[in-house]
KOLZA-419803 format. One record per atom (N, C-alpha, C, O): residue number from 0; atom name; y, z, x. Coordinates in nm, 2 decimals. Example, Ala and Ser with C-alpha at 12.3 -4.5 7.8 and 13.67 -1.06 7.14 Angstrom:
resi,name,Y,Z,X
0,N,-0.57,0.78,1.32 $
0,CA,-0.45,0.78,1.23 $
0,C,-0.33,0.78,1.32 $
0,O,-0.33,0.85,1.42 $
1,N,-0.22,0.71,1.28 $
1,CA,-0.11,0.71,1.37 $
1,C,0.00,0.79,1.29 $
1,O,0.11,0.80,1.34 $
***
This chain:
resi,name,Y,Z,X
0,N,11.41,-6.72,19.38 $
0,CA,11.29,-6.71,19.50 $
0,C,11.23,-6.61,19.44 $
0,O,11.29,-6.53,19.37 $
1,N,11.08,-6.61,19.46 $
1,CA,11.01,-6.50,19.46 $
1,C,10.99,-6.42,19.61 $
1,O,10.99,-6.48,19.71 $
2,N,10.98,-6.32,19.59 $
2,CA,10.95,-6.23,19.72 $
2,C,10.86,-6.14,19.70 $
2,O,10.86,-6.06,19.60 $
3,N,10.78,-6.13,19.78 $
3,CA,10.64,-6.03,19.79 $
3,C,10.66,-5.96,19.88 $
3,O,10.72,-5.99,19.98 $
4,N,10.60,-5.82,19.83 $
4,CA,10.61,-5.71,19.97 $
4,C,10.46,-5.68,19.97 $
4,O,10.38,-5.67,19.88 $
5,N,10.45,-5.66,20.13 $
5,CA,10.31,-5.62,20.20 $
5,C,10.34,-5.48,20.25 $
5,O,10.42,-5.46,20.34 $
6,N,10.27,-5.38,20.20 $
6,CA,10.33,-5.24,20.22 $
6,C,10.18,-5.21,20.31 $
6,O,10.07,-5.23,20.26 $
7,N,10.20,-5.16,20.45 $
7,CA,10.11,-5.12,20.54 $
7,C,10.13,-4.95,20.52 $
7,O,10.19,-4.90,20.43 $
8,N,10.08,-4.87,20.61 $
8,CA,10.11,-4.74,20.58 $
8,C,10.27,-4.71,20.65 $
8,O,10.35,-4.65,20.59 $
9,N,10.28,-4.74,20.74 $
9,CA,10.43,-4.72,20.77 $
9,C,10.56,-4.84,20.78 $
9,O,10.68,-4.84,20.82 $
10,N,10.47,-4.95,20.73 $
10,CA,10.57,-5.07,20.74 $
10,C,10.57,-5.16,20.61 $
10,O,10.47,-5.18,20.53 $
11,N,10.66,-5.20,20.59 $
11,CA,10.67,-5.31,20.46 $
11,C,10.72,-5.45,20.51 $
11,O,10.82,-5.45,20.57 $
12,N,10.67,-5.54,20.50 $
12,CA,10.70,-5.66,20.52 $
12,C,10.74,-5.77,20.40 $
12,O,10.64,-5.82,20.35 $
13,N,10.86,-5.80,20.37 $
13,CA,10.88,-5.88,20.26 $
13,C,10.85,-6.03,20.29 $
13,O,10.88,-6.08,20.39 $
14,N,10.81,-6.09,20.18 $
14,CA,10.78,-6.25,20.21 $
14,C,10.82,-6.35,20.12 $
14,O,10.76,-6.35,20.01 $
15,N,10.92,-6.44,20.14 $
15,CA,10.97,-6.51,20.04 $
15,C,10.88,-6.64,20.06 $
15,O,10.84,-6.69,20.16 $
16,N,10.85,-6.68,19.93 $
16,CA,10.73,-6.76,19.90 $
16,C,10.80,-6.92,19.91 $
16,O,10.91,-6.96,19.87 $
17,N,10.71,-6.97,19.97 $
17,CA,10.73,-7.15,19.99 $
17,C,10.69,-7.18,19.86 $
17,O,10.64,-7.10,19.78 $
18,N,10.71,-7.33,19.84 $
18,CA,10.66,-7.38,19.73 $
18,C,10.56,-7.49,19.76 $
18,O,10.58,-7.61,19.76 $
19,N,10.44,-7.41,19.78 $
19,CA,10.31,-7.48,19.80 $
19,C,10.21,-7.43,19.73 $
19,O,10.22,-7.31,19.70 $
20,N,10.09,-7.51,19.67 $
20,CA,9.98,-7.46,19.62 $
20,C,9.93,-7.30,19.65 $
20,O,9.90,-7.21,19.57 $
21,N,9.94,-7.32,19.80 $
21,CA,9.88,-7.16,19.83 $
21,C,9.96,-7.03,19.78 $
21,O,9.91,-6.93,19.73 $
22,N,10.08,-7.05,19.82 $
22,CA,10.19,-6.97,19.75 $
22,C,10.15,-6.93,19.58 $
22,O,10.14,-6.81,19.54 $
23,N,10.13,-7.02,19.52 $
23,CA,10.13,-7.00,19.37 $
23,C,10.01,-6.96,19.35 $
23,O,10.01,-6.90,19.25 $
24,N,9.91,-6.98,19.40 $
24,CA,9.76,-6.89,19.37 $
24,C,9.81,-6.75,19.43 $
24,O,9.80,-6.66,19.35 $
25,N,9.85,-6.72,19.55 $
25,CA,9.86,-6.59,19.59 $
25,C,9.95,-6.51,19.48 $
25,O,9.92,-6.40,19.45 $
26,N,10.08,-6.58,19.42 $
26,CA,10.16,-6.50,19.32 $
26,C,10.08,-6.47,19.22 $
26,O,10.11,-6.37,19.15 $
27,N,9.97,-6.54,19.17 $
27,CA,9.90,-6.54,19.03 $
27,C,9.81,-6.41,19.08 $
27,O,9.79,-6.31,19.01 $
28,N,9.75,-6.41,19.21 $
28,CA,9.65,-6.29,19.23 $
28,C,9.73,-6.13,19.26 $
28,O,9.68,-6.02,19.28 $
29,N,9.83,-6.15,19.27 $
29,CA,9.91,-6.00,19.31 $
29,C,9.91,-5.92,19.16 $
29,O,9.92,-5.98,19.05 $
30,N,9.89,-5.79,19.16 $
30,CA,9.90,-5.72,19.29 $
30,C,9.75,-5.71,19.32 $
30,O,9.66,-5.75,19.24 $
31,N,9.73,-5.66,19.48 $
31,CA,9.61,-5.64,19.54 $
31,C,9.60,-5.54,19.65 $
31,O,9.70,-5.51,19.72 $
32,N,9.47,-5.50,19.69 $
32,CA,9.50,-5.45,19.81 $
32,C,9.36,-5.46,19.90 $
32,O,9.25,-5.45,19.86 $
33,N,9.39,-5.48,20.04 $
33,CA,9.27,-5.52,20.13 $
33,C,9.31,-5.43,20.25 $
33,O,9.42,-5.38,20.28 $
34,N,9.17,-5.45,20.33 $
34,CA,9.19,-5.37,20.48 $
34,C,9.22,-5.47,20.57 $
34,O,9.19,-5.59,20.58 $
35,N,9.29,-5.39,20.66 $
35,CA,9.32,-5.51,20.77 $
35,C,9.24,-5.51,20.88 $
35,O,9.18,-5.41,20.92 $
36,N,9.23,-5.64,20.93 $
36,CA,9.15,-5.65,21.07 $
36,C,9.25,-5.69,21.14 $
36,O,9.35,-5.75,21.08 $
37,N,9.25,-5.68,21.29 $
37,CA,9.32,-5.71,21.40 $
37,C,9.26,-5.80,21.50 $
37,O,9.14,-5.78,21.52 $
38,N,9.33,-5.90,21.56 $
38,CA,9.30,-5.99,21.64 $
38,C,9.40,-6.03,21.75 $
38,O,9.47,-6.13,21.72 $
39,N,9.42,-5.98,21.84 $
39,CA,9.52,-6.00,21.97 $
39,C,9.65,-5.94,21.86 $
39,O,9.63,-5.84,21.79 $
40,N,9.76,-6.01,21.87 $
40,CA,9.87,-5.95,21.79 $
40,C,9.87,-6.05,21.65 $
40,O,9.95,-6.14,21.63 $
41,N,9.78,-6.02,21.58 $
41,CA,9.76,-6.06,21.46 $
41,C,9.70,-5.96,21.35 $
41,O,9.61,-5.89,21.38 $
42,N,9.74,-5.96,21.24 $
42,CA,9.69,-5.89,21.15 $
42,C,9.62,-6.00,21.04 $
42,O,9.68,-6.10,21.01 $
43,N,9.49,-5.96,20.99 $
43,CA,9.44,-6.06,20.89 $
43,C,9.39,-5.97,20.78 $
43,O,9.38,-5.86,20.82 $
44,N,9.37,-5.99,20.66 $
44,CA,9.32,-5.93,20.58 $
44,C,9.27,-6.03,20.42 $
44,O,9.33,-6.12,20.37 $
45,N,9.16,-5.97,20.37 $
45,CA,9.11,-6.06,20.26 $
45,C,9.19,-6.07,20.13 $
45,O,9.24,-5.97,20.08 $
46,N,9.22,-6.20,20.07 $
46,CA,9.31,-6.21,19.96 $
46,C,9.21,-6.31,19.85 $
46,O,9.16,-6.42,19.88 $
47,N,9.22,-6.24,19.72 $
47,CA,9.14,-6.28,19.63 $
47,C,9.18,-6.43,19.56 $
47,O,9.21,-6.43,19.44 $
48,N,9.19,-6.52,19.63 $
48,CA,9.20,-6.65,19.60 $
48,C,9.10,-6.76,19.67 $
48,O,9.05,-6.73,19.77 $
49,N,9.08,-6.87,19.61 $
49,CA,9.00,-6.98,19.68 $
49,C,9.11,-7.09,19.67 $
49,O,9.16,-7.12,19.56 $
50,N,9.14,-7.14,19.78 $
50,CA,9.23,-7.27,19.80 $
50,C,9.16,-7.36,19.91 $
50,O,9.10,-7.32,20.01 $
51,N,9.19,-7.48,19.89 $
51,CA,9.13,-7.56,20.02 $
51,C,9.27,-7.56,20.13 $
51,O,9.38,-7.53,20.10 $
52,N,9.22,-7.61,20.25 $
52,CA,9.34,-7.63,20.35 $
52,C,9.44,-7.75,20.28 $
52,O,9.41,-7.85,20.22 $
53,N,9.54,-7.71,20.30 $
53,CA,9.65,-7.81,20.27 $
53,C,9.69,-7.93,20.36 $
53,O,9.69,-7.88,20.48 $
54,N,9.73,-8.05,20.37 $
54,CA,9.75,-8.15,20.45 $
54,C,9.88,-8.11,20.56 $
54,O,9.91,-8.17,20.66 $
55,N,9.91,-8.03,20.53 $
55,CA,10.01,-7.97,20.66 $
55,C,9.98,-7.83,20.73 $
55,O,10.05,-7.77,20.80 $
56,N,9.85,-7.79,20.69 $
56,CA,9.80,-7.68,20.77 $
56,C,9.81,-7.68,20.91 $
56,O,9.81,-7.79,20.96 $
57,N,9.81,-7.59,20.98 $
57,CA,9.85,-7.56,21.14 $
57,C,9.76,-7.45,21.20 $
57,O,9.70,-7.38,21.12 $
58,N,9.76,-7.44,21.32 $
58,CA,9.68,-7.36,21.40 $
58,C,9.79,-7.26,21.51 $
58,O,9.77,-7.15,21.55 $
59,N,9.89,-7.33,21.51 $
59,CA,10.01,-7.29,21.60 $
59,C,10.10,-7.26,21.49 $
59,O,10.14,-7.35,21.40 $
60,N,10.15,-7.11,21.49 $
60,CA,10.26,-7.05,21.40 $
60,C,10.37,-7.01,21.49 $
60,O,10.36,-7.01,21.61 $
61,N,10.48,-6.98,21.43 $
61,CA,10.61,-6.93,21.45 $
61,C,10.60,-6.76,21.41 $
61,O,10.53,-6.73,21.32 $
62,N,10.67,-6.67,21.47 $
62,CA,10.66,-6.54,21.42 $
62,C,10.76,-6.58,21.26 $
62,O,10.86,-6.65,21.24 $
63,N,10.68,-6.50,21.19 $
63,CA,10.74,-6.49,21.06 $
63,C,10.69,-6.57,20.98 $
63,O,10.73,-6.55,20.86 $
64,N,10.62,-6.65,21.00 $
64,CA,10.52,-6.79,20.93 $
64,C,10.40,-6.69,20.87 $
64,O,10.32,-6.63,20.94 $
65,N,10.41,-6.68,20.75 $
65,CA,10.30,-6.60,20.69 $
65,C,10.19,-6.69,20.63 $
65,O,10.22,-6.76,20.53 $
66,N,10.08,-6.71,20.68 $
66,CA,9.96,-6.82,20.67 $
66,C,9.83,-6.76,20.57 $
66,O,9.80,-6.65,20.53 $
67,N,9.77,-6.88,20.55 $
67,CA,9.64,-6.83,20.44 $
67,C,9.53,-6.90,20.53 $
67,O,9.55,-7.01,20.56 $
68,N,9.39,-6.84,20.59 $
68,CA,9.30,-6.91,20.63 $
68,C,9.20,-6.94,20.49 $
68,O,9.16,-6.85,20.42 $
69,N,9.18,-7.08,20.48 $
69,CA,9.13,-7.10,20.35 $
69,C,8.94,-7.08,20.37 $
69,O,8.86,-7.05,20.28 $
70,N,8.93,-7.10,20.47 $
70,CA,8.78,-7.09,20.52 $
70,C,8.72,-6.95,20.51 $
70,O,8.60,-6.93,20.49 $
71,N,8.83,-6.83,20.54 $
71,CA,8.79,-6.71,20.54 $
71,C,8.86,-6.65,20.38 $
71,O,8.83,-6.54,20.36 $
72,N,8.93,-6.70,20.31 $
72,CA,9.02,-6.64,20.20 $
72,C,9.08,-6.53,20.27 $
72,O,9.04,-6.42,20.23 $
73,N,9.16,-6.55,20.37 $
73,CA,9.25,-6.43,20.42 $
73,C,9.40,-6.47,20.45 $
73,O,9.44,-6.58,20.48 $
74,N,9.44,-6.37,20.45 $
74,CA,9.61,-6.38,20.49 $
74,C,9.61,-6.35,20.63 $
74,O,9.53,-6.27,20.68 $
75,N,9.69,-6.42,20.71 $
75,CA,9.67,-6.42,20.86 $
75,C,9.86,-6.39,20.88 $
75,O,9.96,-6.45,20.83 $
76,N,9.86,-6.30,20.97 $
76,CA,10.03,-6.27,20.99 $
76,C,10.01,-6.29,21.15 $
76,O,9.91,-6.23,21.20 $
77,N,10.08,-6.37,21.23 $
77,CA,10.07,-6.35,21.36 $
77,C,10.21,-6.34,21.40 $
77,O,10.31,-6.40,21.35 $
78,N,10.21,-6.24,21.50 $
78,CA,10.33,-6.19,21.55 $
78,C,10.37,-6.18,21.71 $
78,O,10.47,-6.13,21.77 $
79,N,10.24,-6.26,21.76 $
79,CA,10.24,-6.27,21.93 $
79,C,10.12,-6.34,21.96 $
79,O,10.04,-6.38,21.88 $
80,N,10.11,-6.33,22.09 $
80,CA,9.95,-6.42,22.13 $
80,C,9.84,-6.34,22.06 $
80,O,9.82,-6.22,22.04 $
81,N,9.76,-6.43,22.04 $
81,CA,9.62,-6.43,22.02 $
81,C,9.51,-6.44,22.13 $
81,O,9.54,-6.52,22.22 $
82,N,9.42,-6.39,22.15 $
82,CA,9.31,-6.42,22.26 $
82,C,9.31,-6.56,22.29 $
82,O,9.29,-6.58,22.41 $
83,N,9.32,-6.68,22.20 $
83,CA,9.32,-6.76,22.24 $
83,C,9.44,-6.87,22.26 $
83,O,9.43,-7.00,22.26 $
84,N,9.57,-6.79,22.26 $
84,CA,9.70,-6.85,22.28 $
84,C,9.70,-6.88,22.40 $
84,O,9.63,-6.82,22.47 $
85,N,9.78,-6.98,22.46 $
85,CA,9.83,-7.06,22.56 $
85,C,9.97,-7.04,22.57 $
85,O,10.05,-7.06,22.47 $
86,N,10.01,-6.98,22.70 $
86,CA,10.17,-6.99,22.72 $
86,C,10.24,-6.91,22.63 $
86,O,10.36,-6.93,22.62 $
87,N,10.21,-6.83,22.58 $
87,CA,10.27,-6.72,22.47 $
87,C,10.31,-6.77,22.32 $
87,O,10.38,-6.72,22.23 $
88,N,10.23,-6.87,22.33 $
88,CA,10.21,-6.92,22.16 $
88,C,10.14,-6.82,22.11 $
88,O,10.08,-6.74,22.17 $
89,N,10.13,-6.84,21.93 $
89,CA,10.07,-6.80,21.89 $
89,C,9.97,-6.88,21.78 $
89,O,9.99,-6.91,21.67 $
90,N,9.87,-6.89,21.84 $
90,CA,9.76,-6.98,21.79 $
90,C,9.65,-6.93,21.74 $
90,O,9.57,-6.86,21.80 $
91,N,9.64,-6.96,21.60 $
91,CA,9.54,-6.92,21.50 $
91,C,9.41,-6.99,21.55 $
91,O,9.42,-7.09,21.62 $
92,N,9.25,-6.92,21.52 $
92,CA,9.15,-6.95,21.55 $
92,C,9.13,-7.11,21.48 $
92,O,9.07,-7.20,21.54 $
93,N,9.19,-7.12,21.34 $
93,CA,9.18,-7.20,21.23 $
93,C,9.28,-7.26,21.21 $
93,O,9.38,-7.20,21.23 $
94,N,9.29,-7.41,21.14 $
94,CA,9.40,-7.45,21.07 $
94,C,9.42,-7.35,20.94 $
94,O,9.33,-7.30,20.88 $
95,N,9.54,-7.32,20.92 $
95,CA,9.58,-7.23,20.80 $
95,C,9.71,-7.31,20.76 $
95,O,9.78,-7.38,20.83 $
96,N,9.72,-7.28,20.59 $
96,CA,9.82,-7.29,20.49 $
96,C,9.94,-7.18,20.54 $
96,O,9.92,-7.06,20.56 $
97,N,10.07,-7.27,20.57 $
97,CA,10.18,-7.16,20.60 $
97,C,10.23,-7.14,20.46 $
97,O,10.24,-7.25,20.40 $
98,N,10.26,-7.03,20.39 $
98,CA,10.30,-7.00,20.23 $
98,C,10.41,-6.94,20.24 $
98,O,10.48,-6.93,20.13 $
99,N,10.46,-6.87,20.36 $
99,CA,10.56,-6.77,20.32 $
99,C,10.63,-6.76,20.43 $
99,O,10.57,-6.79,20.53 $
100,N,10.77,-6.72,20.44 $
100,CA,10.85,-6.67,20.54 $
100,C,10.88,-6.53,20.54 $
100,O,10.93,-6.49,20.44 $
101,N,10.86,-6.45,20.64 $
101,CA,10.89,-6.31,20.65 $
101,C,11.02,-6.30,20.66 $
101,O,11.08,-6.38,20.73 $
102,N,11.08,-6.20,20.59 $
102,CA,11.21,-6.14,20.57 $
102,C,11.26,-6.05,20.64 $
102,O,11.39,-6.03,20.65 $
103,N,11.15,-5.96,20.71 $
103,CA,11.15,-5.86,20.78 $
103,C,11.08,-5.88,20.93 $
103,O,11.01,-5.98,20.94 $
104,N,11.10,-5.80,21.05 $
104,CA,11.04,-5.85,21.17 $
104,C,10.91,-5.80,21.15 $
104,O,10.89,-5.68,21.12 $
105,N,10.82,-5.91,21.17 $
105,CA,10.70,-5.90,21.19 $
105,C,10.62,-5.83,21.30 $
105,O,10.50,-5.82,21.31 $
106,N,10.73,-5.78,21.40 $
106,CA,10.68,-5.74,21.55 $
106,C,10.65,-5.62,21.50 $
106,O,10.55,-5.57,21.56 $
107,N,10.68,-5.56,21.42 $
107,CA,10.67,-5.41,21.38 $
107,C,10.52,-5.39,21.32 $
107,O,10.48,-5.28,21.29 $
108,N,10.45,-5.50,21.30 $
108,CA,10.31,-5.49,21.28 $
108,C,10.23,-5.45,21.40 $
108,O,10.12,-5.41,21.38 $
109,N,10.27,-5.46,21.50 $
109,CA,10.20,-5.41,21.62 $
109,C,10.14,-5.27,21.62 $
109,O,10.04,-5.24,21.68 $
110,N,10.21,-5.19,21.55 $
110,CA,10.15,-5.05,21.50 $
110,C,10.05,-5.06,21.41 $
110,O,9.99,-4.95,21.40 $
111,N,10.01,-5.15,21.35 $
111,CA,9.92,-5.18,21.21 $
111,C,9.79,-5.16,21.28 $
111,O,9.77,-5.24,21.36 $
112,N,9.69,-5.06,21.27 $
112,CA,9.55,-5.06,21.29 $
112,C,9.47,-5.15,21.21 $
112,O,9.50,-5.19,21.10 $
113,N,9.34,-5.17,21.28 $
113,CA,9.21,-5.20,21.22 $
113,C,9.19,-5.10,21.09 $
113,O,9.22,-4.98,21.11 $
114,N,9.13,-5.13,20.97 $
114,CA,9.11,-5.03,20.88 $
114,C,9.23,-4.98,20.80 $
114,O,9.20,-4.91,20.70 $
115,N,9.36,-5.01,20.82 $
115,CA,9.47,-4.99,20.76 $
115,C,9.46,-5.04,20.62 $
115,O,9.41,-5.15,20.60 $
116,N,9.51,-4.98,20.52 $
116,CA,9.50,-5.08,20.38 $
116,C,9.68,-5.12,20.36 $
116,O,9.78,-5.05,20.38 $
117,N,9.67,-5.25,20.34 $
117,CA,9.77,-5.29,20.30 $
117,C,9.80,-5.33,20.13 $
117,O,9.71,-5.39,20.07 $
118,N,9.88,-5.31,20.07 $
118,CA,9.93,-5.33,19.93 $
118,C,10.02,-5.45,19.90 $
118,O,10.14,-5.44,19.92 $
119,N,9.98,-5.57,19.85 $
119,CA,10.06,-5.68,19.83 $
119,C,10.09,-5.68,19.67 $
119,O,10.00,-5.67,19.59 $
120,N,10.22,-5.70,19.65 $
120,CA,10.30,-5.70,19.53 $
120,C,10.42,-5.76,19.51 $
120,O,10.49,-5.77,19.61 $
121,N,10.48,-5.80,19.42 $
121,CA,10.61,-5.86,19.39 $
121,C,10.69,-5.76,19.44 $
121,O,10.66,-5.64,19.40 $
122,N,10.80,-5.79,19.52 $
122,CA,10.92,-5.68,19.56 $
122,C,10.99,-5.66,19.44 $
122,O,11.00,-5.74,19.35 $
123,N,11.05,-5.50,19.46 $
123,CA,11.16,-5.49,19.37 $
123,C,11.27,-5.57,19.41 $
123,O,11.27,-5.62,19.52 $
124,N,11.36,-5.57,19.31 $
124,CA,11.47,-5.68,19.34 $
124,C,11.56,-5.58,19.38 $
124,O,11.55,-5.48,19.32 $
125,N,11.65,-5.61,19.49 $
125,CA,11.74,-5.56,19.61 $
125,C,11.85,-5.54,19.50 $
125,O,11.88,-5.63,19.44 $
126,N,11.91,-5.42,19.49 $
126,CA,12.03,-5.41,19.41 $
126,C,12.15,-5.39,19.51 $
126,O,12.16,-5.29,19.58 $
127,N,12.24,-5.47,19.52 $
127,CA,12.34,-5.47,19.60 $
127,C,12.43,-5.34,19.56 $
127,O,12.45,-5.25,19.64 $
128,N,12.47,-5.33,19.44 $
128,CA,12.58,-5.23,19.35 $
128,C,12.53,-5.14,19.41 $
128,O,12.61,-5.09,19.49 $
129,N,12.41,-5.09,19.39 $
129,CA,12.33,-4.98,19.44 $
129,C,12.33,-4.92,19.59 $
129,O,12.36,-4.81,19.64 $
130,N,12.30,-5.03,19.63 $
130,CA,12.29,-5.02,19.81 $
130,C,12.43,-4.97,19.85 $
130,O,12.44,-4.88,19.93 $
131,N,12.55,-5.04,19.81 $
131,CA,12.68,-5.00,19.84 $
131,C,12.75,-4.89,19.75 $
131,O,12.87,-4.89,19.74 $
132,N,12.67,-4.80,19.68 $
132,CA,12.72,-4.68,19.66 $
132,C,12.77,-4.71,19.52 $
132,O,12.77,-4.60,19.45 $
133,N,12.82,-4.81,19.45 $
133,CA,12.90,-4.83,19.35 $
133,C,12.81,-4.82,19.22 $
133,O,12.86,-4.83,19.11 $
***
């Protein structure tokens, strides 16, 4: 399983890639950096790929779903209600391709401000022996 890391100023979110055309295109594009925009409880940033909307694109996501907005060539991470959400849902303004799953708590992104730089790259492998002091 391929894991990407999104590094914001004070937060890192690891993403497990799904088996989708969008995930494969993003994997080929790393590493890259972008500037974050925010919209309600959502961060969004440009991604240097072009893909079409997939057949299973959605505009309502769950916390931890990592999405791609094809029309805006942007990665979208919703972690709570947006200005168009109803009843606590996470509603994106357009249908997006869900291409990854966060392995870390996305609610930490509430601290990320517009203008923050994010770096996206392949995550360093986790070494269980090192972590346990062996």
